C-alpha positions, 0 to 999 in steps of 0.5 A: 425765891419761892414767893416770886413764882407765887406772885407771878402766878397770882398776877397771871391769874388776875390778868387772865380773869380781867382779860376774860371779863373784858372779852365777855363784856365785848361779846355782850355789847357786840351781840346787843348791837347786832341784835338791835340792828337785826330787829330794826332791819326786820321791822323795816322789812315788815313795814315795807311789805305792809305799806306796799300791800296798802298801796296794792289794796288801794289799787285793786279796790280802785280797779275792781270798782272801775270794772264793776261799773264797766261790767253792765256794759259787757266790758272788763278791765284787761290789767291783771290785779297785783298779788299782795306781798306775803314775805313779812310773815316768813321773815317774822317766822325766821326771827321769832325772838324779835323783841319789837313784836309782842305775842299779840303783834305776832298774832295780828301779823299771822291773821294778816298773813292768812287774810293775804293768802286768801286774797291772793288765792281769790286773785288767782281764781279771778284771773283764771276765770277771766282768762278761761271763761270770757265766752260764757253767756253769764260771764259778766254776772259771774265776774261781778260776783268775783269782784264784789267778793274780792272787794269785801275781802280787801276791805276786811284786810284793810281794816285788819291792817288799820288795827295794827299798832302804829299804823297811822297811814290813811286807809283805802275805803272799800265802800267809797265809790260804789 
C-alpha cells in the first residue's frame, strides 16, 4: 500500500514534467513562427517604401528636368512634387531585433532616412518658394537654383539606395536628359 502512492507520485511528476516540456517546445515553435512572419512583414514593408521612393525619385527627377528646360522661357511646372516615404525607418526602429537586417544594413537605412528627410525639407521649401515668390523679378533664376540642388540631392539618395544589398532594380540617372 505504501508503494502505490509513491508510484502514483512519480508517475504524476513524470507526466507533469513531460507536459511542461511539450508546452515549452510548443511555445518555442510558436514564437519562432510568429517572429519569422513579423520579420518577413517588416522586410516587405521596408522594401515597398523603398520601391515607392525609387519611383518618386524618377518622377521628381523627370519633372525637375522638364522644369529646368521651361524656366528660361519664364514657365514653371504647376504640379507639386511628391514627398518621399519615411515610414520605413520608423518601422525598423520599432523592431530593432529583426534578424533580417544587420547593423550595417540598419546604418545604411538610417543614412537613407537622413537623406530622405533632407529631400522632403527641400521639397517643402521649393514648393513654398514657388507659391509665395512668383512675382519676384529673379524668380526663375532662383527656381533654377532650387531645382538644380534638388536634382543633386535626389541623385545622391538614388546612389545610396542603389548601394543597398539586394537592390537590383534599375535606378534613375540624375545626369541624363539635362
